[in-house]
Rosetta silent file (secondary structure, phi, psi, omega in degrees, C-alpha in Angstrom):
SEQUENCE: XXXXXXXXXXXXXXXXXXXXXXXXXXXXXXXXXXXXXXXXXXXXXXXXXXXXXXXXXXXXXXXXXXXXXXXXXXXXXXXXXXXXXXXXXXXXXXXXXXXXXXXXXXXXXXXXXXXXXXXXXXXXXXXXXXXXXXXXXXXXXXXXXXXXXXXXXXXXXXXXXXXXXXXXXXXXXXXXXXXXXXXXXXXXXXXXXXXXXXXXXXXXXXXXXXXXXXX
SCORE:     score description
SCORE:     0.000 S_00000001
   1 L     0.000  132.680  175.522   25.041    3.986   -6.248 S_00000001
   2 L  -106.583 -176.660 -174.092   25.133    7.599   -7.423 S_00000001
   3 H   -60.569  -34.973 -178.345   25.810   10.815   -5.549 S_00000001
   4 H   -75.489   -9.649  178.409   22.176   11.204   -4.495 S_00000001
   5 H  -106.405   23.510  179.552   22.290    7.710   -3.001 S_00000001
   6 L   -56.680  138.516 -177.300   25.250    8.426   -0.716 S_00000001
   7 L   -62.816  139.206  173.060   25.120    6.271    2.394 S_00000001
   8 L  -127.273  134.196  176.652   23.763    7.859    5.557 S_00000001
   9 L   -66.114  136.883 -179.684   24.086    6.276    8.979 S_00000001
  10 H   -52.604  -34.938 -179.353   20.598    5.549   10.386 S_00000001
  11 H   -65.972  -18.206 -178.995   21.464    7.570   13.492 S_00000001
  12 H   -98.419    1.241 -177.300   21.958   10.633   11.260 S_00000001
  13 L   -78.893  119.497  178.600   18.623   10.292    9.446 S_00000001
  14 L   -60.350  132.365 -178.584   16.307   13.200   10.433 S_00000001
  15 E  -164.497  168.503  173.357   13.181   11.816   12.029 S_00000001
  16 E  -119.337  135.069  170.072   10.632   12.135   14.799 S_00000001
  17 E  -125.434  127.991  176.575    9.931    9.415   17.334 S_00000001
  18 E  -124.875  119.740 -176.758    7.028    9.693   19.746 S_00000001
  19 L   -62.070  154.530  177.268    6.529    6.885   22.274 S_00000001
  20 L  -165.688 -172.598 -174.395    3.244    5.066   22.510 S_00000001
  21 L  -117.321  150.740  169.209    1.678    1.750   23.389 S_00000001
  22 L    88.952  -58.563 -177.778    0.815   -1.436   21.554 S_00000001
  23 E  -154.930  175.948 -176.777    2.290   -0.894   18.124 S_00000001
  24 E  -117.996  134.096  170.901    4.283    1.512   15.969 S_00000001
  25 E  -101.647  117.317  172.139    3.027    3.641   13.089 S_00000001
  26 E   -87.148  115.166 -171.498    5.707    4.304   10.491 S_00000001
  27 E  -112.211  122.720 -173.685    4.538    7.580    8.931 S_00000001
  28 E  -120.731  120.000 -175.051    5.846    8.702    5.519 S_00000001
  29 L   -73.863  163.621  175.759    5.100   12.183    4.198 S_00000001
  30 L   -86.887  178.711  179.754    4.172   13.119    0.648 S_00000001
  31 L   -57.890  127.454 -179.905    6.181   15.228   -1.802 S_00000001
  32 L    80.982   -2.887  177.902    6.996   18.574   -0.227 S_00000001
  33 L   -87.155 -168.116  179.550    5.711   17.434    3.154 S_00000001
  34 L  -151.328  171.484 -175.317    7.635   16.791    6.332 S_00000001
  35 H   -69.060  -24.332 -179.209    7.844   14.460    9.269 S_00000001
  36 H   -70.053  -47.273 -176.663    5.942   16.832   11.574 S_00000001
  37 H   -69.585  -35.349 -179.513    2.741   16.964    9.531 S_00000001
  38 H   -74.327  -23.656  173.273    2.656   13.244    8.829 S_00000001
  39 H   -62.681  -39.959  177.733    3.082   12.585   12.547 S_00000001
  40 H   -62.644  -38.597  177.390   -0.221   14.370   13.075 S_00000001
  41 H   -63.888  -44.644 -179.659   -1.851   12.069   10.495 S_00000001
  42 H   -59.919  -41.787 -179.472   -0.446    8.989   12.241 S_00000001
  43 H   -69.672  -26.569  177.984   -1.812   10.142   15.582 S_00000001
  44 H   -70.468  -40.588 -175.649   -5.215   10.763   13.987 S_00000001
  45 H   -90.449  -14.487 -179.236   -5.593    7.222   12.644 S_00000001
  46 L  -142.761   69.500 -179.081   -3.892    5.459   15.554 S_00000001
  47 L   -58.469  132.403  176.830   -4.359    7.396   18.801 S_00000001
  48 L    90.008  -12.047  179.414   -1.969    6.267   21.516 S_00000001
  49 L   -78.314  158.170  170.369    0.371    4.313   19.251 S_00000001
  50 E   -69.566  148.879 -179.142    4.077    5.004   18.975 S_00000001
  51 E  -127.678  130.760  174.113    4.982    7.040   15.885 S_00000001
  52 E  -121.847  115.947 -174.874    8.176    6.880   13.834 S_00000001
  53 E  -128.985   96.077  175.712    8.331    9.540   11.106 S_00000001
  54 E   -83.310  168.645  179.180   11.556    9.829    9.074 S_00000001
  55 L  -102.374  134.994  176.052   12.230   12.457    6.418 S_00000001
  56 L   -60.517  140.940 -172.291   12.496   11.579    2.736 S_00000001
  57 L  -101.714    5.012  178.430   16.075   11.901    1.512 S_00000001
  58 E  -104.462  136.827  177.805   15.425   12.793   -2.139 S_00000001
  59 E  -110.633  128.518  175.234   15.030   16.425   -3.229 S_00000001
  60 E  -119.740  100.175 -176.580   12.976   17.350   -6.281 S_00000001
  61 L    53.840   38.802  177.904   13.401   21.078   -6.906 S_00000001
  62 L    89.877   -8.197  179.340   13.692   21.551   -3.172 S_00000001
  63 E   -94.338  129.312 -179.307   10.707   19.365   -2.284 S_00000001
  64 E   -70.180  136.260  178.527   11.423   16.356   -0.110 S_00000001
  65 E  -141.073  175.136  179.510   10.554   12.953   -1.581 S_00000001
  66 L   -98.104  -24.794  178.795   11.246    9.270   -0.995 S_00000001
  67 L  -157.928  164.932 -177.956   12.547    8.337   -4.435 S_00000001
  68 L   -79.682  158.659  173.233   13.274    9.841   -7.830 S_00000001
  69 E  -143.847  153.800  178.268   10.885    9.975  -10.758 S_00000001
  70 E   -81.302  -35.077  178.383   11.250   10.850  -14.432 S_00000001
  71 E  -164.057  179.893 -179.695    7.883   12.616  -14.556 S_00000001
  72 L   -56.422  119.348  177.397    4.492   12.531  -12.872 S_00000001
  73 L    80.694   -0.862  179.089    3.640    8.871  -12.331 S_00000001
  74 E  -112.744   99.347 -171.787    6.837    7.585  -13.970 S_00000001
  75 E   -88.887  149.319  167.662    9.023    6.280  -11.165 S_00000001
  76 L   -80.716   93.878 -170.614   12.723    5.452  -11.158 S_00000001
  77 H   -64.945  -35.214  175.885   12.035    1.880  -10.055 S_00000001
  78 H   -59.142  -39.624  179.833   15.691    1.131   -9.320 S_00000001
  79 H   -72.272  -36.393  174.930   15.672    4.086   -6.925 S_00000001
  80 H   -55.126  -48.136 -177.177   12.366    2.964   -5.395 S_00000001
  81 H   -66.918  -44.029  179.142   13.945   -0.387   -4.568 S_00000001
  82 H   -59.396  -47.715 -176.628   17.188    1.135   -3.294 S_00000001
  83 H   -67.311  -33.790  177.272   15.349    3.606   -1.049 S_00000001
  84 H   -64.452  -42.776  177.535   13.044    0.913    0.323 S_00000001
  85 H   -65.265  -39.266  177.856   16.041   -1.182    1.375 S_00000001
  86 H   -62.132  -43.498  179.741   17.681    1.903    2.866 S_00000001
  87 H   -66.659  -35.737  177.154   14.534    2.695    4.840 S_00000001
  88 H   -60.977  -38.616  177.831   14.327   -0.910    6.076 S_00000001
  89 H   -65.835  -37.647  176.505   17.816   -0.515    7.545 S_00000001
  90 H   -64.059  -39.676  178.849   16.684    2.673    9.300 S_00000001
  91 H   -63.292  -42.675  178.058   13.713    0.813   10.752 S_00000001
  92 H   -58.837  -43.603  178.022   15.989   -1.919   12.089 S_00000001
  93 H   -62.480  -44.267 -177.083   18.136    0.732   13.778 S_00000001
  94 H   -63.835  -39.763  178.130   15.060    2.460   15.219 S_00000001
  95 H   -58.262  -42.574  178.802   13.677   -0.768   16.665 S_00000001
  96 H   -73.079  -43.604 -176.359   16.906   -1.240   18.579 S_00000001
  97 H   -63.364  -40.228 -173.352   17.391    2.439   19.449 S_00000001
  98 L  -105.362    9.563  176.490   13.897    2.967   20.852 S_00000001
  99 L    65.456   46.163 -175.024   13.295   -0.469   22.353 S_00000001
 100 L  -101.943    9.085 -178.739   10.561   -1.472   19.898 S_00000001
 101 L   -55.859  129.828  178.940   11.394   -5.157   19.594 S_00000001
 102 L    89.692   -9.796  178.799    8.201   -7.206   19.412 S_00000001
 103 L   -88.087  126.155  177.466    5.944   -4.246   18.623 S_00000001
 104 E   -61.149  149.175  178.689    4.033   -4.618   15.323 S_00000001
 105 E  -116.443  128.150  173.068    4.671   -1.906   12.732 S_00000001
 106 E  -111.318  121.738  178.755    1.924   -0.403   10.576 S_00000001
 107 E   -92.351  136.923  173.864    3.210    1.753    7.703 S_00000001
 108 E  -137.601  157.304  178.358    1.141    4.673    6.460 S_00000001
 109 E  -171.936  163.183  177.704    1.772    7.461    4.018 S_00000001
 110 E  -116.228  131.785  173.189    0.223    9.941    1.642 S_00000001
 111 L    58.949 -115.276  178.295    0.961   10.094   -2.102 S_00000001
 112 H   -59.163  -36.437  176.349    4.727    9.631   -2.522 S_00000001
 113 H   -67.392  -34.770  175.385    4.851    8.446    1.087 S_00000001
 114 H   -65.460  -40.701  179.504    2.074    5.937    0.370 S_00000001
 115 H   -65.304  -37.378  176.768    4.037    4.608   -2.587 S_00000001
 116 H   -70.407  -39.148  176.417    7.132    4.184   -0.436 S_00000001
 117 H   -59.608  -41.223  179.106    5.104    2.479    2.297 S_00000001
 118 H   -67.296  -44.731  178.773    3.783    0.056   -0.318 S_00000001
 119 H   -61.611  -43.976 -179.753    7.235   -0.581   -1.797 S_00000001
 120 H   -61.648  -46.574 -178.711    8.703   -1.103    1.653 S_00000001
 121 H   -67.253  -32.434 -179.859    5.947   -3.497    2.694 S_00000001
 122 H   -78.207  -28.815  178.535    6.149   -5.476   -0.530 S_00000001
 123 H   -91.237  -21.976 -178.929    9.931   -5.806   -0.389 S_00000001
 124 L  -134.645   60.538 -176.689   10.132   -6.330    3.388 S_00000001
 125 L   -65.045  -20.476  176.710    6.850   -7.980    4.416 S_00000001
 126 L   -69.298  -34.576  179.070    8.516   -9.485    7.470 S_00000001
 127 L   -85.148  -39.387 -173.666    9.179   -5.995    8.841 S_00000001
 128 L  -125.180   86.086 -178.996    6.080   -4.253    7.478 S_00000001
 129 L   -86.182  -12.309 -174.596    3.090   -6.618    7.256 S_00000001
 130 E  -130.326  132.740 -174.457    0.416   -3.888    7.468 S_00000001
 131 E  -137.308  134.843  170.608    0.037   -0.811    5.242 S_00000001
 132 E  -118.002  112.435 -173.848   -2.432    2.082    5.058 S_00000001
 133 E  -114.490  116.756  176.055   -1.907    3.958    1.780 S_00000001
 134 E   -94.376  117.491  178.807   -3.621    7.286    1.090 S_00000001
 135 L    56.352   46.325  177.454   -3.668    8.091   -2.660 S_00000001
 136 L  -101.784  174.214  179.632   -1.042    5.473   -3.483 S_00000001
 137 L  -150.981  178.411 -179.653   -0.430    3.346   -6.582 S_00000001
 138 L   -65.985  123.144 -170.142    1.663    0.399   -7.769 S_00000001
 139 L   -89.807   -2.161 -172.597    5.274    1.493   -7.055 S_00000001
 140 L  -110.474   20.125  176.209    7.206   -0.848   -9.369 S_00000001
 141 L    59.280 -122.582  179.694    6.133    0.332  -12.819 S_00000001
 142 L   -96.118    4.332 -177.330    6.033   -2.641  -15.190 S_00000001
 143 L   -83.215  149.000  178.016    8.086   -4.910  -12.939 S_00000001
 144 L   -77.161  152.933  175.240    6.658   -7.932  -11.212 S_00000001
 145 L   -74.281  126.348 -171.324    6.463   -8.130   -7.463 S_00000001
 146 L   -79.465  -20.865 -171.799    9.347  -10.383   -6.353 S_00000001
 147 L  -120.763  154.773  169.909    7.964  -11.791   -3.092 S_00000001
 148 L   -80.122  153.523 -174.212    4.868  -13.566   -1.816 S_00000001
 149 L  -130.536   55.106 -172.653    2.841  -11.698    0.807 S_00000001
 150 L   -66.663  -20.262 -177.845    0.835  -14.327    2.689 S_00000001
 151 L  -111.273    7.796 -175.125    0.745  -12.343    5.940 S_00000001
 152 L   -87.434  143.159  175.679    0.353   -8.843    4.496 S_00000001
 153 E  -128.718  128.121 -172.686   -2.695   -6.648    4.975 S_00000001
 154 E  -130.392  129.272  172.926   -3.123   -3.525    2.869 S_00000001
 155 E  -111.749  122.238  179.254   -5.712   -0.744    3.030 S_00000001
 156 E  -110.842  128.540 -179.784   -5.891    1.498   -0.045 S_00000001
 157 E  -123.189  107.610 -170.722   -7.804    4.787    0.115 S_00000001
 158 E  -135.494  149.999  171.213   -8.091    6.398   -3.313 S_00000001
 159 E   -86.382  144.676 -177.203  -10.115    8.918   -5.280 S_00000001
 160 L   -77.157  -12.308 -179.892  -11.722    7.661   -8.478 S_00000001
 161 L  -123.089   48.994 -176.152  -10.662   10.794  -10.386 S_00000001
 162 L  -103.661  105.894 -179.465   -7.056   11.024   -9.242 S_00000001
 163 L   -71.963  -17.400 -178.494   -4.653   11.750  -12.125 S_00000001
 164 L   -88.692  -17.079  173.724   -1.640   11.337   -9.820 S_00000001
 165 L  -136.380   77.510 -171.969   -2.646    7.811   -8.758 S_00000001
 166 L   -60.104  147.321 -179.056   -4.524    6.499  -11.821 S_00000001
 167 H   -56.116  -37.396 -179.237   -7.171    3.852  -11.356 S_00000001
 168 H   -60.974  -41.334  179.564   -5.334    1.479  -13.712 S_00000001
 169 H   -70.276  -37.115  177.071   -2.238    1.533  -11.506 S_00000001
 170 H   -63.268  -41.662  179.024   -4.331    1.099   -8.361 S_00000001
 171 H   -66.970  -35.658  174.178   -6.022   -1.914   -9.919 S_00000001
 172 H   -61.270  -42.141  177.860   -2.610   -3.337  -10.862 S_00000001
 173 H   -60.169  -48.383 -178.771   -1.591   -2.933   -7.240 S_00000001
 174 H   -61.003  -48.755 -177.134   -4.711   -4.710   -5.998 S_00000001
 175 H   -64.249  -42.528 -177.118   -4.393   -7.571   -8.476 S_00000001
 176 H   -67.758  -48.387 -178.660   -0.661   -8.044   -7.939 S_00000001
 177 H   -65.577  -39.099  178.841   -0.733   -7.950   -4.147 S_00000001
 178 H   -64.730  -42.462  179.563   -3.799  -10.197   -3.988 S_00000001
 179 H   -62.767  -28.017  178.998   -2.211  -12.724   -6.328 S_00000001
 180 L   -87.311    2.711  173.457    0.810  -12.824   -4.025 S_00000001
 181 L   104.711   -1.396 -179.088   -1.385  -13.669   -1.049 S_00000001
 182 L   -73.824  152.502  171.452   -1.997  -10.272    0.564 S_00000001
 183 E   -93.466  111.276 -172.340   -5.334   -9.303    2.077 S_00000001
 184 E  -117.772  129.729  173.308   -6.185   -6.074    0.229 S_00000001
 185 E  -116.774  123.072  177.110   -9.044   -3.656    0.907 S_00000001
 186 E  -111.015  120.082  176.924   -9.639   -0.866   -1.634 S_00000001
 187 E  -114.465  109.430 -178.377  -11.947    1.930   -0.581 S_00000001
 188 E   -99.700  146.406  176.368  -12.673    4.309   -3.420 S_00000001
 189 E  -134.602  162.427  173.305  -14.390    7.665   -3.102 S_00000001
 190 L   -68.674  147.913  177.789  -15.383   10.356   -5.537 S_00000001
 191 L   114.597 -174.410 -172.637  -12.741   13.013   -6.045 S_00000001
 192 L  -113.512 -141.297 -173.606   -9.057   13.262   -6.679 S_00000001
 193 L   -74.723  128.014  179.520   -5.700   13.308   -4.932 S_00000001
 194 L   152.268 -170.387  179.007   -5.905   13.947   -1.216 S_00000001
 195 L  -128.444  115.584  179.101   -7.235   12.666    2.080 S_00000001
 196 L   -88.928  161.570  176.821  -10.945   12.989    2.827 S_00000001
 197 H   -59.064  -36.536  178.721  -12.509   12.875    6.274 S_00000001
 198 H   -64.640  -33.431  176.599  -14.078    9.557    5.294 S_00000001
 199 H   -63.109  -45.114 -179.038  -10.590    8.210    4.511 S_00000001
 200 H   -63.239  -44.166 -179.915   -9.357    9.128    7.977 S_00000001
 201 H   -62.850  -42.307 -179.565  -12.358    7.568    9.683 S_00000001
 202 H   -69.245  -38.810  178.396  -12.006    4.345    7.701 S_00000001
 203 H   -63.474  -42.027  178.588   -8.250    4.173    8.316 S_00000001
 204 H   -63.265  -42.778  179.402   -8.760    4.588   12.054 S_00000001
 205 H   -63.083  -43.558 -177.944  -11.416    1.852   12.051 S_00000001
 206 H   -64.334  -45.142  179.347   -9.195   -0.482   10.004 S_00000001
 207 H   -64.928  -39.645  178.784   -6.140    0.029   12.213 S_00000001
 208 H   -62.437  -43.052  179.493   -8.263   -0.462   15.333 S_00000001
 209 H   -68.638  -35.164  179.031   -9.653   -3.746   14.011 S_00000001
 210 H   -63.113  -48.682 -176.750   -6.179   -4.839   12.944 S_00000001
 211 H   -74.499  -29.544  176.957   -4.652   -4.253   16.336 S_00000001
 212 H   -67.293  -36.543 -179.633   -7.664   -5.654   18.193 S_00000001
 213 H   -67.331  -25.251 -178.825   -7.334   -8.894   16.274 S_00000001
 214 H   -82.500  -13.808 -177.812   -3.703   -9.145   17.395 S_00000001
 215 L   -72.663    0.000    0.000   -4.602   -8.848   21.098 S_00000001
């Protein structure tokens, strides 16, 4: 552990919690974003659900992030793994603090937040079996995925001309997660890094079908 990985008690982690019914959306902002704006995204794709939106604890030139990177698209994989475990502990605290025991959790995020949602779900599939990733990519670099994901469901929403989430890495993500047993849906659109209206509509439909199937 280095200085930037200093332990923080989950109760001291800045976050937003908004009560709701049925299930919980764990919402993770992108680089330079915040928990307020990603809460709005969560409410757009899952109206009426509870929302848990923590703040990324890594600073990159003053911009909040979820983990360190050496350069664009080159992640510090050790830090990715450390931060995912740290976030899992925060989720455990939140479930107890807000009385969420038994409520399914769907993780969503944009860009860096999507990559953390994917890392979290792949390392803790028991806690996070469902993921909606906007402009995400494979978060573990050249490392193999350590766990099987027989109960995981992943929706990937990506632009075909996105230099920040290259198609090759997205395809690695699809192949790796599928090989480990996950149910993966990749919806590609023309364009680059971002969230299109079609992405939002498809994410809302996917989450609705996911939660309807659980009823």
